[in-house]
C-alpha positions, 0 to 999 in steps of 0.5 A: 904267389899265395901260400895256402895254409892247411888246417890239419884238424879239418879233413882235407879228403872226404870218403863216400860211404861206398868207398868207405865200405870198399876200404873196410873190406880191403882192411878186413883182409889186412888187419893192422893196416891203414889206407894211405893216399898220396900222389906221385909225378907220373904219366903224360899230364903230371900226377897220379894218385897212389893208394896203399895199405900200410902198417904205419904212415910216414912222418907228417902224414895227416891221420883221419879215423873214418870209423872204428875200422878205417884209418885214412893217412894223407901225405902232407906233401900232397896236400896242395894237390889233394885238398878238397878231393872226394874219394868214391867207389863207382860201379860201371857195368860189372866193374868197380873202381875208385874215383877221385873227384878233385876240384884242383884238377885242370887237365887229365890224360886220355887214359885217365891215369894222370892229371895236372893241377894249376 
């Protein structure tokens, strides 16, 4: 098994302009907070994405200042799952939702709530 080294100076997760605007709107209602991305074991397939608005991160989080209003914190324990992920906001009809485009995902459950990586 090879261990991949992560360079904390390179951005592990990218955010589209639509998702960035969504986060700006969310944070405007909660001044002093940041967006924190992590994963947790869940569902029938393995992992589930978790996005929280937090006042401060957890020790070891990677910090990315996306613009003057949005700071993205990424859980360092989730890097093996999140590396290369793009966060987007998509509109389907009248619904809008955050979508994760993750090259590490090998399988998803039918409802889209959980996923597995190899």
